[in-house]
N, C-alpha and C positions, 0 to 999 in steps of 0.2 A: 655680411657680404652684400654689395649693392646689386640690385636687380636690373640696373640700367646698363646698356652697352658702353664699354670704355671708348673714349674719344682718342684719336691719334694725337701724339704729342705735338705741342705747338712748335712751329719753326723758330729757330734761334738766329741771332746775328742780324744781318741786314735783311734777311727774309721777313723780319717782323716789321720793317718800315714800309707802311702802305703808301701807295701813290695818293695824291690829293683826291682824285675821284674815288679811289677805293676807300679812303678815310671817311669821305662823306657818306658812302654807302653803308659803311659799318655803323656809323652814328645813327643813320636812319633805321637800320635793323635793330640796334639797341633800343632806340626810342619806341619802336613798335613792340619789341619784346617786353619792355617795361609797361607799356599800355595794356598789352595782353595780360601780363601778370596782375596788374592792378584791377582789370576787369574780372579776372578769375577770382581774385580775393573778394571783390564786391559781390560777385554772384554766389559765392559759397555761403552757407549758414554758419560757418565756423569763424572763430576769432583768430586772426593771424597776427603774430608778433615777431619782432626782430630784436635781438640783443647782440652786443659786441662780444668779442672773444673772452672778455672777463665776466660775462654774464649780466652786464648792466644794460638797461634800456636807454638808448640814445636816439632812436628813430621813432617817429610818431606812429601809433597804431590806431587809426580811426575806429576800427571795429571794437577794440578793447575799450576805448573811451566812450563809444556810443552805448556799450552794454553796462559798464560800471558807473558811468557818470563822472569819472575822474578827468581832470585836466592833464595836459601833457606834462606840465611841471610836476603834478602829483604822481605820474607814472614813472618819470625818469629815475634811472638808477634801479634801486630795489623798492621804489615807492609802490609799484604794482602789488606788493605783498599786503598792503593795507586793504585791498579788496578781497583778499583770501580770508576764509573763516579763521578766527583766532585759534581754534583747536587744530587746524590743519597747517598753520604757518611753520611750526618747527619741523615737521616732517617734509614739507615742501622745500624749505631752504636746505635741509640736509641732502635730499635727493638731487637738488639742483647743484649743490656744491660737489657731490660725487661725480655728476655728469661733466662738470667743468674740469674736474681733475683728471678724469679718465678719457675725456673726449669722445665718449660713446653716446648712444642715443639716450634721450631724456624722456621718460614716460612716468606719469603719476596721475592719481585721481585726487582732486580736492574740490572744495566748495568755493564758489565765487559769488560775491554780493552784487546783485543787480542794482541798477540805479534807484529802484524803489525800495531797497533794503532787503529784498528777498534773496536768500541763498539758494543756489542751484548747483547740482553736481556736474563737474566737467571732467572729461578725459583729456589730459594735456600731453602733447608729444612734441619734442624738439629735436632737430638734427643739426649737426655742425656743418658750416660751409667752409671748405678748405681752399687755401692758395695752391698754386702749382707745386710748391715745395712741401705741401702737407700741413702747413700751419693753419690753425683755425682762424678764419677771418671774422666770422660772425655766426650767430645761431638764428635759425628760422623755425618757428613752431606754430602749432594750431591748438585751439581749445574747442573741444566738441562737447556740446550739452548732452549728457547721458541721464539726466534726471528721470525722464519718463521711462527710459529703458531699464534704469536701475530699479525704479519703483515696480515696474512690471516683473523684473527678475525677483525682487523681494516678495512680491505677491505670489509668484509661481512657487518660490521656495516655501512660503507660508502655507500655500494651498497643498503642496506636496506633503509638508509636515502634518497638516490637519488630516489629510487623506490617510496618511500612514497611521496617525493616532486613532482615527475613526475605525480603520481596518483592524487595528490592534484591539480596540474596545469591542468591536463586533466579534472578533475572534475569542476574546476573553468571555464575553457574554454567551457566545455559542457554547464554549466549553463549560461555563459555570451553570448552565441551565440544568435544572433537576429532571426535566423531561428529556427522554431520548429523542434526538433529532437525526433524521436520515435524509440525505440529499442524493437523488439519482437522476440519470438522464432519461431521454425518451425511449431508450432501449432497455431501461431498467437496471443499468449498471450503477452500482453504488459508488458515488463520487466522494462523499464525505460523511462522517458521523462524529458526534461529539462524545465527551467522556461518559455521559450517562448512557448513551447508546452502546458504547463499548462494554460497559458493565452489564447492561441488559442482555446484549448478545452473548457475552461470556456466561451469563446465568442460564439463558435459554439453550443456546447451542453456539459454541464459539465460531466466529467468522474466520474462514480459512485465509491463508495468506494470498492465495491466487485470486485473480479477479473473478467476480461472480455477480450475477444479477439478483435483484430482490426476489424474483420468482424462484430462482434456484435455491435461495436460502429458505423461503417460506415452504418449499416443497419438503424440507427436512422436518417441519413441525406439523403436528397433528392439529390443524386449525379447526375450530368449531365456532359457531355463532353464539350469541348471548344465551340462547335457549339450549345449548349443548348439541345442536345438530351439526353434522359435517358441513364445512363451508365450501361451496362450489368455487372452482377456479376463477370464474368471471366475477365473483364477489370478493376476491382478494383485494385488500386495500391498494396495493400497487397498481393493479389493473384498473380499478375504479378511478384512481387519481389520474392515470395516464389517459383515461377516456374523457377527462375534463371535469370529473365530479369533485365537489368540495366536501370533505368529510368533517362534520362538526357535531352532529347530533348523537349523543349517547342516549340510550344504550344500543342504538342501531349500529354504532361503530365499535362496540365492544367485542373482543375476541377472547375465546378460551383456549389456552395453550397447556398441553399436558407435558410436564417435564419428565426427563428420563427417570427421576426417582419416584415417579407416580403422582407427585403433587400437581395440583391444577392451579393455574394463575389466570387472572382476568386482566387483559391488557386493553386499555382504551386507546384507540387510534384516531387521530385527526390529521388533517393535512389539506394542501391545496396544490393544484397544478401550477407550473411555471410556464408562462407564455412569452413568445417573442413579440416584436412590434406589430406583427401581422395577426396576432391572436392564436398562433399555432402552439400546441403544447410541445415544449422542448425538454421537459423534465418535471419533477415534482419534489415537494418537501413534505415529509411525513413525520408526525410527532407521536411517540408512544409513551404511555404512562401506565405503570403497574397500579391498578385500582383495586387489587384484591382486598387489601385491608379496609379500604373505604366501602367496598361492596359488603364485606362481612359486617362492618360497623352499621351500615344502613339496614341490613337485614336484622342485625341484633337490635337496633333501635326500633325497627318496626315491630319485632316480637315483644320488646319491652313495652312499647306503646299499647299493643293489644292487651298485654297483661295488665298494664296500668288502667286501661279502659275496663277490663274485667273487674279490677279492684274498685273502680268508680261505680260500676254497675252493682257490685256486691254492696257498696255503700248505701244504695237506695233500694236494693232488692228486698221485697217483703215476702217471706215464705207464706204459702197458702194457709198452713195450719196455725201460723201465728196471728193471722188477721181475719180468719174466717169466723163466722158467728159461733159463739159458745152458749148453748142453751142451758148448760149445766151450771149451777151456782158455783161461785169461787170457793166456797167452804168445802165442797166435795168434788174436786176435779177428778176426771176419769183417769185411771192409771195409763190407759192407752194414749190419752191426750198428752200426759206428762212425758211419756216415752217418745211420742212423735215430736213434740217441741224440742226435747233434748237432743234427739237424733239430728233434726234439721240444724239446730244451733251448732252442734259439733261438726256437721258436714260443711257449713259455711266457713267455720274457723279452719278446718283442715284444707279446704279449697284455697283459703287465703294463704296458708303456709306454702302450699304447692306453687301458687302464683309468685310468691316472694322468691322461692327457689328458682323459678324461671326467669324473673326479672334480674336477679343479682347473680345468676350462674353459681348457685351454692350447692354444696354437698349435703348439708344439713341445715335446717331451720327449726328453731323452737320458739313458740310464742307462749309467754308466761304472763298470767294475769296477776295483778296486785290488788288484793281485796282492800277496799277503802277503810273498812271498820277496824281491821287489825294488822294490815300491811303484810299479810301472809302471801307468799308466792304460790301460784297454782298453775300447773301446765294446762294450757288450753288446746294446743295442737302441736304436732311435730311432723316434719316432712324430711325424708331421707332414710337413714338407718333406723329401722323400727326398734332394734335392740337398744340403741342409744336413747331413743325416746322413752323407753320403759325405765331407764336409769338416768333420767335427765338431771337429777340432783348432783351427779358426780362432778359436774363442771362448776358448781358453786364454790366460791373462793374459801369460805370459812366453814362453820358448822353445817351439818346436814340433818336437822331434826325432821320429824314426820311432817310437821307443818312449819316449814322454814320461813322465818320473818326476814324482811329486807335488811333491817339493821343488824341482824345476827349473821347473815350470810355474806354481807359486803362490808368492807371497812368504811368508816365515816366519810373519808374523803372521796371514796368511790360513790357512795350514796349522794353526796353533794354534787358530784359531777353529773350523775344521772339526772338529778332534779334540775340541773342547769342546762339540760339538753346537750350533753357532751357524750361522745362515744368512748367506750372502753375497749381495750385490746387485751387478749390473753395469749400467753406463750407457754409452751411446754404442757405438761400434764398435771401440774400442781394447782391449777385453777387461779393463780394470782392474776390480778387485774391491774391495769395502768392506763392513763390517758392515751388514746389512739393518736399517733403522729403519722403524717404522710411520709412515705419513703421508708418506713420500717416494716418488717415482716412479722405477721401475727398468725397464730393458728385459728383464732376466732375473734369475732367482734360482737360486743353487746351494745345494743342501741336502745335508748329509752323511748317509751310510748307515752306521749304527753297529750292531754286534753285541757285546754285553758290553763296551761302551765302547771297542771297537776299530773303527777306520775301515776299511770294506770296499769303499767305493765312493762315487760322487757321483750326484746327479740334478740336471740343469740344466733349468729350466722357463722357457719364454717364454709369457707370458699372451696371450690372444686380442687384447688391446690392445697396440699397439706399446710404450707405456709405461704401467705400471699402478701405482696407489697401493695397496700391500698393507696390509690392516688387521691388527690383532693376531690376530683370529680366523683369517684366511687364513694367517698365519704359523704358527699352531698347527696348522692342518690340513695344511700342507705338511710340517711336522715329523712329524706322525703318519703321513702317507702314506709319507714317506721311511723311517720306522722299520719300517712294515709291509712296504714294498718290500724293505728289507734282509733281513727275515725270509724273504720269498718267495725272494729271490735266493740267500740262504744255504741255504735248504731245497732249492732246485733244485740248487745246487752239490753239496750232500751226497748228494742222490739220485743224481746223475750219478756221483759217486765210488763210491757203493755199488754201482751197476750195473756199473761197471768192475771192482770187487773181488769180485764174486760167484763167480769161477772157483775160488777156494780158500777153505778154512775160515778161515784167518787174516785174509784180507781182509774176509770176511763179518763176523767178530767185531769187527774194527776199525770197519767201517762202522756196525754196530749200536751200538757204543759212542758213536760220534760223533753218530749220530742221536738217541740218548737224551740226550746232552749238548746237542744242538741244541734238543730239545723242552724241556729244563729252562731253557735260555737264553731260548727264545721265551716260556715262561710267565713268567719273571722280567721280561723286557723289556716285556711287555704289562701286567703287574699292578703291578710295583714303582712305576712313575711315577704310576699312578692312586692307589695307596695313599699315596704322598708328597703328592700334590695334596690328597687328602681330609684327611690329617692336618694339613697346613698351613692349609687352609680352616677346620677345626675350631679350631685354635689361634688363628687370627686372630679368629674369632667370640668365643672366650673372652676374648682380650685386649680386644676392643671392649667386652664386657660389664663388664670389671673396671676400665676407665679411669674416673677421677673426672671426669665431664663434667657440664656444666650441661644444663638442659633444652633450651636452644637448640642446643647442640652435639649432643646426642643426636638431636634432630630432623634436623639436617643429616646426621648419620651413619646415619640410619635406612635410607636408600637403599643405603648400603654394606652394612649388616647384611642387608638383603633380597637383595642380589646375592650375598653369601657363602652365604646359605641356599640360594639357587637353584643356585649352583655346587656345593654339597655334594650336593644332590639329583641334579643332572645327572651328577656324578662317580660316584655310586652306580649310577645308571642305566647309564652307560658301562661300568662294571665288569661288571654283569650281562649287558649286550649282548655284550661280548667273550667272556665265559664261554659264553654260549649259542651265539654264532657258532662258536667253536672246537669245542664239543661237538657241535653239529649237523654241522659240516663233517667231523669225524672219523667220526661215525656214518654220514654219507652216503658217505664213502670207505671204510667198513668198517674203520676204524682205532680203534674204541672198545675199549679194553683194560679187562678186568674181572679182578680178583683175588678169586675166589670161595673162601670158606672157611666153616666152620661159625660162624654168628653168632646171637646172641640178638636176634630181631626186636624184642622189647619194649624192650630197652636202646637199640637204634638209634632207634626212634620216640620214646622218652622223651627221649633226649638232644637230638634234633632239635627237638622241641617246646619243651624248656627253652631252647635257644639262640635260637629264633625269638621266644619269649615275652620274652626279655630285650631284644631290639631293637624289639619292638612292645608295650611295656608298657601302652599304652592299650587293647589288645584282650584279651579273655578267651578263652583256649584251654583247653578241657576235654579231658583224656585219660581215656578210658573203657576198661574191660576187664571182660568178664563182667557188665555192667550196673553196675559200681562205678567211681567216679572214683578214679584213681590219684593218691595224694599222695606227698610226699617219704618218708613213713614206710612206705608199702606196698612190699612185695617180692613181686610176683606170680611165678607159675611161668614159667620161660623158654619161649619158642617158638623152637626152633632151626631155622634155614633155611640153605641153602648160598647165600651171597650175598657181593657186594662191599659192605661196610658204607658206604663213602663214596658209592657210586652210589645205594644205596637211600635214604640220607639226603638226597641231592639230589632224589630223586623226592618224598619227604615234604615237603621244603622248597618245591618248586615247587607242590605241591598247597596247602600252607598259605599261601604267598605269594599265589596266586590268590584264595583264600578271603578273605584280609585285604584284597586290592585291590578286590574287586568286591562285598563285602557291607557293610551299614551299619556305621558305627563302633561303635554301641552294642550290636550283636548278637553273641552268643557263637559260637564255632567249636568243633565237637566232633570229636575224633579217636578212632576206635573200632578196637580190635584184637580179632580173633576167630580162633578155631581151628575149621575146618570139615573134618572127616574127615581127608583127606590134604593139606590145604593151609591156609595162613594168609591172612587177609584184613585189610587195613588200609583204612579209609575216612575221608574228611574231609568233614564236612557244614557248609554255611554257609546263611545266610538271604539270599543275594544275589538277583539278578533272575531266575535260572533260565534254562534253555535250551529252545528249541522242539525237538521230535523230529528235525526235518530237520537240525539243527546238531550233534546229539550224536555223529555219526560223523565229521563234517568237522573238528571241533576238534582231532583228533589229527594232522591233516595239517600238513606243514611250511609255516610262514609263514601259516597260516590264522587269522584273527581274526573272531569273530562280529560281524556288523554291528549297530549300534544299541545295543550294550552298552558303557557307559562305566565307566571306573575311578572309584572314589570319591575325592573331594577332588582333590589335586594329583598322585595316583599316575600313573605312566606306564603306558600300555596294553601296552607291550612289543612284541616282533616276531612273536609267534605261534610261537615255537620251544620253549617250556617243555614243553608237553604232548607234542609230538613227541619230545623227548628222553626224557621219562618213558616213553613207549610203547616206544621202542627199548631202553631199559635193562631194563624189566620183561620184554619178550619175550626178550632175551638171557639172562634168568634163568629162562626157561621158564615165565613167569607170564602173566597177562592183566590188562588194564586196562579200565575202563568208567566210566560215569557214569549216575546216576539223577537226573532233573531234570524239573521242570515250570515253565513260565513263571510268575513271580511267587511261586513256592513254594520257592526255593532250589535248591541242587544238592548231590549227594553223589558225589564222585570216589573211586574205589576201585581197588585192585590186589590181586592174589593171588600168592602164592609157594608152591611145593611144600614141604611139611615135610620136614626131613631125618630119614629113618628110620635105624635102627641099621645096616642093610645098606649105607647110603650114606656112612657115616663115612669120611673121608679122601679122598673124591673131590672134584674141583674143576677149574676151567678158568681160563685166563688171558684 
């Protein structure tokens, strides 16, 4: 229906015959109307076209020709279709034909080629012009350029689609997070929780259907801090977050929750307040994680580490009665002395069995020695059920003679497996053995004790559970404990033999030779497997990087690459831990041996810096002397000291390792060598977090670590032995150690050594 008012019908008959003056007026009005129409067409940005009743163009359209570049002859008839995009022509012609047939409005969208060949999108609309009798006289239409509007609409649609997709992704991520996420407003009302949060709430105390605040919910729980003390209301995580605090530092944000069944769970809470554009807190996001298993594992690891340290200390422990002077000849030893040595030897072995029980969480442990001369099994120690210890031969697989030999008590294939450092498992009560496989349940495990690939004994372990499923990690730990127990047992045996041989010089020399051989074997046994593991891991990483894999395969193998990198880092950490444990234990037992001779301190420091720089290429280490940086071409005057070069290099290495570990990655490290009157001074300066005055003396203590100071990146914080070892070595060199530090201003660790004067040449100590 037209929106224009209807005009009155035109007069008929003679009333249509105007007078001459009236005709002239009508023509003038028509001329003006046509000029007005043409001006309107010229002023509009649209293309105006006219077609006859059959839909053919017979009248010129300057705006169409100006836009398309077509001539009037090219536009005439249906020639204008040549300017329409080829893909749009069939649809355009079909809609135009329908409009001609129905006499209705013509509306369509199609692309028109501009004079420069560029197609743009137009909205085309045509209306019929009718005679008084209703017949269509012609068609008048316009073409409106909607390219920019359409692009904007497409962009809006795409933006809306991407926003919806992003919202769905965030929602999926929110729901898939393994940590419990809580969102609440400034009044503490819970707005949203994810699936993990719903599971945690159902486990702790189900969230009611009615609306409630976080404080209302927390009031139902018996909240305590990490130390087990009741948690004050103002220290509740929700209140701290709404006060504007950011919760991030465990264990300060750990909470203890007592469940209705009496069990206690440790929940780590972190979160951040949500602020508006004015900085006002309008809500908060809190994240909760059940860290009970992790906490128990850390505590278990700490206890195992303490037990392993005790094993390492037992490795170098020298009983007083075994090393004290013996004035009595070896041919006639005192019975009291024999009893004392035997009691101490058995005490050490039983202590070892108890420590293995603690490390491996065992119900029973039996340590059996294999005599080298006849391969007879002999019980050395037992921990657990004493009655089972008295009848230890009952678990042997085959015969049980008074002096059971290895080849008679175990099948040949089992003996071969033990000599190949493989674990055996036992099931049931018949004593049959089989190779231990991960994921299978066994009543007991038999581990070989090897020294230099020679079988010296066995350890039989019964887990706290009657039947236990041993994981790969547990199997590796059992092997490590068996190897360390072999070292302790062999060390104990050698010490006992040395005590018995101290009566004459020949026996003493032989005992010392065997002790030196043992120390060499111990070093080889502890370090060679770690070196092999580290090399194999690095080779595996290189092979993975060189494999011709697709992107999908690389994504699937990314977790393998990450595990190999983690194993490489942990192997390096274990190597340093073993070194620190042995060095600390030797120092504690006063067994630290130094070979002091005249050495150039500058050369020692320079070589150590060069070695460490090659392994930490991402860090800049500057070596300074007399205010000048030492380069490869510089040859400064030597500073001669009486020192064990390897031990002094270890001190410099520990100083530099700590500087790398606790200072920002981009900050330089400076090593300064100075000559001060009768002593030399070496200092290592970093830009780390610094130390408060109260901690600057305690850091030299054994196993002490400064609280609140974290290693940079993924570096391990260590055991707190490095600086203690440094202090022991320097003091044995008659020098001093110290530190200059302020919180937030970095630290400078230094040590001094006395200069070697001419009168001191040739002196030294071991």
